[in-house]
C-alpha positions in Angstrom: 141.3 87.9 126.4 140.1 86.0 123.3 137.3 84.5 125.4 136.3 87.9 126.8 136.0 89.4 123.3 134.1 86.4 122.0 131.6 86.9 124.8 131.2 90.5 123.9 130.6 89.6 120.2 128.0 87.0 121.2 126.3 89.6 123.5 126.2 92.2 120.7 124.8 89.7 118.3 122.1 88.6 120.8 121.3 92.3 121.5 121.0 93.0 117.8 118.7 89.9 117.3 116.5 90.8 120.3 116.2 94.5 119.2 114.8 93.5 115.8 112.1 91.0 114.7 113.1 91.3 111.0 113.9 87.5 111.0 110.4 86.6 112.1 108.9 84.4 109.3 105.4 83.9 110.7 105.7 80.2 111.6 104.1 80.5 115.1 100.7 78.9 115.5 99.5 82.1 117.2 100.4 84.2 114.1 98.6 81.8 111.8 95.4 82.0 114.0 95.7 85.8 113.9 95.9 85.7 110.1 92.8 83.4 109.7 90.8 85.8 111.9 91.7 88.9 109.9 91.0 87.0 106.6 87.5 86.5 107.8 87.1 90.1 108.9 88.4 91.5 105.6 86.3 89.2 103.4 83.2 90.1 105.3 83.9 93.9 105.0 84.6 93.6 101.3 81.1 92.4 100.7 79.6 95.1 103.0 81.5 98.0 101.4 81.0 96.9 97.8 77.3 96.8 98.4 77.4 100.2 100.1 79.5 101.7 97.4 77.0 100.6 94.7 74.1 102.0 96.7 75.8 105.3 97.7 77.9 106.0 94.5 81.0 106.5 96.7 84.4 106.1 95.1 86.1 106.2 98.5 84.0 103.2 99.7 84.8 101.4 96.5 88.5 102.0 96.9 88.3 100.8 100.5 86.3 97.7 99.5 89.0 96.9 96.9 91.6 97.3 99.7 89.7 94.8 101.9 89.6 92.3 99.0 93.3 92.7 98.4 94.0 92.3 102.1 92.0 89.1 102.3 93.9 87.7 99.4 97.2 88.9 100.8 96.6 87.3 104.2 95.6 84.0 102.4 98.7 84.0 100.3 100.8 84.9 103.3 99.4 81.9 105.2 100.3 79.7 102.2 103.9 81.1 102.1 104.6 80.6 105.8 107.4 78.0 106.2 108.4 78.2 102.6 112.0 79.0 101.4 113.2 82.6 101.6 113.1 82.8 97.8 109.4 81.7 97.7 108.4 84.1 100.4 110.2 87.0 98.7 108.5 86.2 95.4 105.1 86.1 97.1 105.9 89.5 98.7 106.9 90.9 95.3 103.6 89.7 93.9 101.7 91.5 96.7 103.7 94.6 96.1 102.9 94.6 92.4 99.2 93.9 93.2 99.1 97.0 95.5 100.6 99.1 92.7 98.0 97.8 90.2 95.2 98.5 92.7 96.5 102.1 93.1 96.4 102.6 89.4 92.9 101.2 89.1 91.5 103.3 91.9 93.3 106.4 90.5 91.9 105.7 87.0 88.3 105.2 88.3 88.6 108.4 90.3 89.7 110.4 87.3 86.8 109.0 85.3 84.4 109.9 88.1 85.6 113.5 88.1 83.8 114.0 84.8 80.5 112.9 86.3 80.9 114.5 89.7 77.8 112.8 91.1 77.5 113.6 94.8 77.5 110.4 96.8 75.2 109.7 99.7 77.1 111.0 102.7 75.3 109.1 105.5 76.1 105.7 104.0 79.8 106.7 103.5 80.2 107.7 107.1 78.2 104.9 108.7 79.9 102.1 106.7 83.2 103.9 107.1 82.9 103.7 110.9 82.0 100.0 110.7 85.0 99.4 108.5 87.2 101.4 110.8 86.1 99.3 113.8 86.9 96.1 111.8 90.4 97.4 110.9 91.2 98.6 114.4 90.4 95.1 115.6 92.6 93.6 112.9 95.4 96.0 113.7 95.3 95.1 117.4 95.4 91.4 116.5 98.4 91.9 114.3 100.2 94.7 116.2 102.9 92.5 117.8 103.6 91.0 114.4 104.2 94.3 112.6 108.0 93.5 112.1 109.4 90.5 110.2 110.4 89.4 106.7 108.8 90.9 103.6 105.9 88.5 103.8 105.0 89.4 107.4 105.7 93.1 106.8 103.3 93.2 103.9 100.5 91.9 106.1 101.0 94.7 108.6 101.3 97.4 106.0 98.0 96.3 104.4 96.3 96.4 107.9 97.7 99.8 108.6 96.5 101.1 105.2 93.0 99.9 106.0 92.9 101.7 109.3 94.2 105.0 107.8 91.9 104.7 104.8 88.8 104.2 106.9 89.5 107.3 109.0 89.7 109.2 105.6 86.5 107.6 104.4 84.6 108.7 107.5 86.0 112.2 107.1 85.0 112.1 103.4 81.4 111.4 104.4 81.4 114.4 106.7 83.0 116.6 104.1 80.5 115.5 101.4 77.6 116.3 103.7 79.1 119.7 104.6 80.0 120.8 101.1 77.3 118.9 99.1 80.1 118.1 96.7 81.6 114.9 95.3 85.2 116.3 95.5 86.0 115.2 99.1 85.0 111.6 98.2 87.2 111.7 95.1 90.1 113.3 96.9 90.1 110.6 99.6 90.0 107.9 96.9 93.0 109.5 95.2 94.8 109.7 98.6 94.2 106.1 99.2 95.6 105.2 95.8 98.8 107.1 96.8 98.9 105.2 100.1 98.6 101.9 98.2 101.5 102.9 95.9 103.7 104.0 98.9 103.2 100.6 100.6 103.8 98.8 97.3 107.2 100.5 97.0 108.1 99.6 100.6 107.2 96.0 100.2 108.9 95.7 96.8 112.2 97.1 98.2 112.3 94.7 101.1 111.3 91.7 99.0 113.9 92.5 96.4 116.6 92.8 99.1 115.6 89.5 100.6 115.5 87.8 97.2 119.0 89.0 96.4 120.2 87.8 99.8 118.7 84.4 99.2 120.5 84.1 95.8 123.8 85.1 97.2 123.8 82.7 100.2 124.4 79.4 98.2 127.4 81.0 96.5 128.9 82.1 99.8 128.4 78.6 101.2 129.9 77.0 98.1 132.9 79.2 98.3 133.4 78.4 102.0 133.4 74.7 101.3 
């Protein structure tokens, strides 16, 4: 009877482990190659969108360019954190969560300032560059799709990629709306919406990272008590 119940317990633990990839820490070579690829994609698109933002006067493109820059940095830091202790990975994830919140505040502040000028941006550039950025992010999302679950470090990478894809759809729509209305408001509203998305992702990353950090601190105490 004891053996039978033990087998059931082992089966349930195995099922629980197989149903969730929350323990994935990104140590596989395939994941590292995927990260290097998306680092290159995001760095390139940051340069493209910052240039386009300056030429078109689009706040939505500027917000999206900052997101690309943040993502490139996030992926680079994530690569460095792979294989490190849980506490180190959690602290890195916390830093990324805070950086997303800061970026949200910066984009929101710039958008508020821009409302006083209300200079209508060049809609064709917004939509064209937005479509190129969307393609880049769809490729990145497909590359990272199977790695969307894991520890806070891995999870933050996926959330940043998802934010980019959602943001680019909004940027393209902003370009269409600016052309249709001949107004700067659609562009500004998209920038504000992206700031809200950054903040939401920041809260999600911070919650998971803090939970993992607390767990890493409690583990030594449990082991010491068991000894």
